[in-house]
Backbone bond lengths (Angstrom), bond angles and torsions (degrees), N, CA, C in turn:
res aa  C-N    CA-C-N  psi(-1)  N-CA   C-N-CA  omega(-1)  CA-C   N-CA-C  phi
1 X - - - 1.412 - - 1.479 110.42 -
2 X 1.215 117.18 134.27 1.470 121.81 -176.73 1.592 106.81 -121.70
3 X 1.336 118.31 145.06 1.332 127.71 179.81 1.527 115.06 -77.49
4 X 1.265 120.86 126.99 1.456 119.03 172.02 1.449 112.79 -78.50
5 X 1.267 120.87 124.68 1.409 124.75 -173.87 1.547 110.66 -78.31
6 X 1.346 118.70 140.59 1.457 119.84 -179.39 1.418 123.94 55.25
7 X 1.466 110.34 27.87 1.406 119.48 178.42 1.511 111.55 -118.67
8 X 1.324 115.66 79.17 1.411 122.45 -178.15 1.648 105.25 -119.47
9 X 1.326 112.98 147.00 1.503 111.03 172.05 1.523 110.98 -80.92
10 X 1.314 115.79 155.92 1.372 117.87 -170.68 1.578 100.89 -78.18
11 X 1.432 113.73 156.87 1.462 115.76 176.49 1.445 111.37 -73.12
12 X 1.276 115.09 140.51 1.527 119.01 -170.62 1.456 108.38 -120.35
13 X 1.356 115.73 -147.34 1.419 121.74 -173.19 1.479 111.06 -67.97
14 X 1.320 123.95 -16.62 1.453 119.23 -179.21 1.570 114.39 -69.91
15 X 1.304 119.33 -19.40 1.415 124.26 177.76 1.572 106.57 -79.46
16 X 1.312 110.51 -44.11 1.565 110.19 179.47 1.547 112.59 -59.98
17 X 1.208 113.35 -44.66 1.500 121.30 176.70 1.538 110.03 -60.92
18 X 1.378 118.97 -49.55 1.439 119.53 175.27 1.518 116.13 -56.81
19 X 1.356 116.90 -38.24 1.388 115.83 179.11 1.519 115.05 -73.46
20 X 1.307 120.14 -21.86 1.543 123.00 168.88 1.503 116.42 -82.04
21 X 1.333 116.22 -3.66 1.487 118.21 -178.73 1.590 115.77 -55.74
22 X 1.373 110.07 -49.62 1.511 107.86 179.10 1.561 115.37 -58.22
23 X 1.373 118.15 -39.24 1.400 124.31 178.79 1.508 109.73 -60.58
24 X 1.329 112.86 -43.71 1.418 115.99 -178.11 1.549 116.43 -71.69
25 X 1.361 112.50 -34.16 1.466 122.19 173.15 1.573 110.85 -59.95
26 X 1.366 113.60 -47.43 1.528 124.28 178.47 1.600 106.74 -56.70
27 X 1.325 114.97 -48.25 1.478 119.35 -177.94 1.429 111.14 -67.69
28 X 1.307 120.64 -39.20 1.493 118.74 174.51 1.474 117.43 -72.37
29 X 1.327 118.17 -6.81 1.459 119.33 172.68 1.616 104.28 -99.18
30 X 1.376 115.42 -43.16 1.472 112.56 -170.97 1.459 113.22 -72.94
31 X 1.284 123.15 -38.13 1.475 126.24 -175.84 1.616 107.76 -59.83
32 X 1.337 124.67 -57.27 1.439 126.99 -174.85 1.529 105.99 -65.59
33 X 1.368 118.05 -32.92 1.478 119.42 179.69 1.506 112.33 -69.83
34 X 1.408 114.07 -41.65 1.424 120.44 169.36 1.497 114.75 -52.19
35 X 1.327 115.74 -47.39 1.494 121.41 -177.82 1.472 104.28 -62.73
36 X 1.278 122.57 -44.49 1.498 120.53 -177.27 1.465 112.34 -66.06
37 X 1.288 116.59 -45.92 1.494 121.77 175.22 1.520 112.85 -54.32
38 X 1.337 118.51 -47.39 1.490 117.96 -176.61 1.545 109.21 -70.45
39 X 1.354 119.20 -37.87 1.414 121.59 176.72 1.426 119.35 -57.11
40 X 1.321 113.46 -34.68 1.467 120.70 -176.25 1.569 117.06 -95.52
41 X 1.326 110.82 -17.15 1.396 118.81 174.73 1.503 119.27 -98.16
42 X 1.364 115.17 -34.44 1.411 123.30 177.74 1.476 111.27 -65.78
43 X 1.390 122.36 127.54 1.422 119.46 -179.65 1.504 114.07 -84.72
44 X 1.414 112.37 109.83 1.396 113.42 -179.60 1.527 112.14 -84.71
45 X 1.272 120.52 157.76 1.461 123.30 174.16 1.425 114.49 -111.32
46 X 1.272 116.17 142.18 1.465 118.56 177.72 1.578 106.80 143.91
47 X 1.369 116.53 -166.73 1.420 121.53 177.55 1.467 109.66 -71.95
48 X 1.453 112.73 147.64 1.402 117.28 -174.15 1.596 111.42 -63.65
49 X 1.324 114.97 -30.42 1.539 114.02 -178.86 1.506 106.00 -73.02
50 X 1.261 121.52 -39.17 1.448 121.32 -179.51 1.559 113.93 -63.61
51 X 1.422 114.68 -37.74 1.422 121.06 176.68 1.537 111.83 -62.56
52 X 1.401 113.23 -44.55 1.446 116.63 -178.63 1.544 109.58 -71.46
53 X 1.204 120.49 -32.10 1.542 122.64 174.43 1.502 108.98 -69.64
54 X 1.300 120.20 -37.04 1.504 120.83 175.94 1.590 109.23 -63.78
55 X 1.357 111.15 -50.64 1.491 112.70 -175.77 1.534 110.50 -63.90
56 X 1.311 124.46 -38.95 1.354 126.23 179.51 1.460 109.30 -64.63
57 X 1.343 120.38 -45.56 1.563 121.63 175.16 1.455 110.34 -58.09
58 X 1.376 124.55 -42.85 1.381 125.34 175.23 1.589 113.18 -60.81
59 X 1.334 117.23 -38.75 1.443 122.33 -179.59 1.511 105.61 -65.86
60 X 1.239 122.28 -49.24 1.492 126.23 177.65 1.447 108.05 -56.09
61 X 1.282 122.44 -50.22 1.409 123.28 -178.56 1.581 116.07 -59.96
62 X 1.473 111.86 -44.74 1.406 114.24 171.54 1.447 121.29 -59.89
63 X 1.346 113.62 -43.20 1.452 121.10 173.07 1.528 114.45 -58.28
64 X 1.309 113.78 -43.17 1.458 112.98 -177.92 1.541 116.15 -70.69
65 X 1.570 112.10 -34.54 1.437 113.34 171.65 1.437 110.31 -65.15
66 X 1.345 125.90 -37.34 1.422 124.86 -174.70 1.592 106.18 -64.82
67 X 1.297 122.44 -48.80 1.432 121.84 -172.56 1.530 109.60 -76.02
68 X 1.260 118.75 -29.09 1.496 122.50 169.72 1.428 109.65 -60.65
69 X 1.333 124.73 -49.78 1.394 127.29 -174.70 1.510 108.30 -72.34
70 X 1.361 121.48 -37.49 1.397 120.00 179.70 1.547 108.37 -61.94
71 X 1.302 117.10 -50.82 1.468 124.44 -174.18 1.522 109.51 -61.15
72 X 1.375 117.69 -34.55 1.415 117.99 177.03 1.524 110.31 -72.65
73 X 1.301 118.97 -40.19 1.447 120.46 178.19 1.551 111.37 -62.06
74 X 1.300 119.36 -45.12 1.428 124.26 176.03 1.555 113.43 -62.11
75 X 1.318 118.98 -38.87 1.426 116.14 173.43 1.510 115.01 -69.32
76 X 1.457 112.42 -35.62 1.531 115.84 -178.97 1.433 107.99 -72.76
77 X 1.290 124.55 -29.76 1.530 128.95 179.24 1.589 103.79 -71.33
78 X 1.177 122.11 -43.66 1.476 121.67 -178.68 1.488 109.00 -65.61
79 X 1.356 118.37 -42.18 1.479 123.62 -178.34 1.566 108.86 -65.90
80 X 1.313 117.78 -41.01 1.457 121.81 178.46 1.552 111.76 -61.33
81 X 1.525 109.74 -43.02 1.437 114.12 -173.95 1.528 107.23 -69.10
82 X 1.315 116.76 -37.52 1.515 121.68 -176.77 1.566 107.40 -63.80
83 X 1.316 115.59 -45.51 1.563 115.65 -178.76 1.461 105.72 -65.01
84 X 1.368 123.31 -44.44 1.423 123.09 178.86 1.488 110.19 -51.45
85 X 1.302 115.96 -47.78 1.500 123.73 -174.38 1.496 105.91 -66.04
86 X 1.322 122.22 -45.68 1.470 123.38 -176.49 1.590 110.94 -63.62
87 X 1.341 115.31 -26.90 1.498 118.93 -176.42 1.467 109.97 -85.20
88 X 1.296 122.68 18.40 1.498 126.36 -177.53 1.616 112.11 -62.00
89 X 1.296 109.61 -169.80 1.467 106.55 175.89 1.458 121.17 -68.21
90 X 1.241 121.97 148.76 1.437 124.30 -175.76 1.513 113.02 -83.91
91 X 1.217 120.29 136.10 1.456 127.73 179.48 1.510 108.92 -117.51
92 X 1.402 115.30 147.13 1.412 120.18 177.61 1.461 109.63 -118.76
93 X 1.269 119.74 132.75 1.451 121.08 175.41 1.539 105.76 -114.98
94 X 1.293 116.31 139.55 1.517 121.12 -177.76 1.472 117.61 45.40
95 X 1.257 114.75 50.05 1.492 115.10 178.51 1.474 108.26 -90.12
96 X 1.413 109.74 122.31 1.543 118.26 179.68 1.652 102.80 -151.42
97 X 1.249 107.11 153.52 1.549 117.13 -176.18 1.603 105.07 -77.17
98 X 1.289 116.52 143.31 1.432 125.70 178.81 1.488 108.10 -97.42
99 X 1.255 120.86 139.39 1.500 121.94 -179.35 1.396 112.24 -73.45
100 X 1.307 118.01 -35.88 1.448 118.81 -179.84 1.482 115.50 -111.93
101 X 1.284 116.04 44.81 1.489 121.42 -173.23 1.455 110.41 -73.28
102 X 1.272 117.35 -35.30 1.548 123.22 -175.82 1.501 104.90 -82.33
103 X 1.255 127.41 -48.74 1.538 126.74 178.78 1.544 107.04 -128.34
104 X 1.314 116.60 101.35 1.338 119.89 172.13 1.439 118.15 -69.02
105 X 1.354 116.92 151.83 1.570 119.27 -172.30 1.497 101.11 -75.64
106 X 1.287 111.00 145.25 1.554 121.78 178.93 1.507 107.99 -116.78
107 X 1.293 119.96 113.19 1.403 127.80 178.15 1.557 105.75 -91.96
108 X 1.326 113.22 112.92 1.518 116.47 178.85 1.485 116.62 -72.00
109 X 1.329 112.21 -22.95 1.539 115.01 178.06 1.524 111.57 -73.17
110 X 1.344 117.44 -18.59 1.572 116.43 -176.86 1.584 104.41 -103.46
111 X 1.394 118.45 6.50 1.536 110.74 -178.21 1.504 111.60 -74.81
112 X 1.262 111.50 150.63 1.574 118.11 -177.44 1.450 112.62 -64.86
């Protein structure tokens, strides 16, 4: 197999997404953390059982948002890396010119 020189695919959407990954990772950590911080610092009014139920509900929502965002980012990162890997240099195996490439022979005895 020989390598075709200067035959690379142009970088596409995968690089734009990979460059935004740190920002998306920070947002997926910051937003649920902010939800947890506000729910535990903000003084809610009402019955103690209702306040505990509200805070536990907010905790579950924040944790589920965090794990959903992280799993999405991991899957997207793997996808972008795979696309980048598949766009590597082109290789040619058994490249040879065909004699009848422009006009193939037509055998009338084998016609349907």
